[in-house]
N, C-alpha and C positions, 0 to 999 in steps of 0.2 A: 503493498501500499505506498499511493504516498507520503510523506507524516507530510507538510505542506499545506495541504489540502485536509479539509476536515466533509467535507461530505464522502461518504464508501464510491458509492457510484460515480462523482461524479473524480474521484480520484482511484480507480476504473478505470474510464473511459480515457478525463484531459492527462494525465499525471506520466510525468516517464519509466515509461521500465527500467525495471535492475533486471540486469540480465541473470538470464533461467537456465541452468543443463540439463532439468527435470522438471515434469510434476504431474504424475497418478493422479490417476481421480476413478476411485474405485476396483485398484492394479493394476490397470491400461494407463500405461504411456500417449498423454495428452500435446505435454514441451520434451520435447529433449535439444543440447545444446541447442537452445530459443531459438530450435520456430517448429510450429503445429507439426502434426503427426498424424489430427485425423481432417483436416482440409486441406484444402492445394490453396497458398497464398498468393501465388502469386492470381490464381482466377479473381481472389475475391477483389485484393489489388485491386487492376482493370477493373468490373464490378464494378466498385468505389467509384473510379475516379469517374468511370463511361457513365452514375448516378449524377456522378454532382460535376460533370461539364452536362447533362440533361439542364439539371435544375437552376444551373447560372445562366441557360439559356433561356428559360424562360420570364428571365428580369425580375 
């Protein structure tokens, strides 16, 4: 959690994340060596960028 942001939701979404070596959820790796293992990060980043462009074009 980001120490300078009091709201935990804002800290998770806006705060700078520390490097994460391993995160397990119910015994399954979700993050390994700083990368998500359960989704394609590049595809999500592209989808977010495309959505941002579409929203910006709406004015």
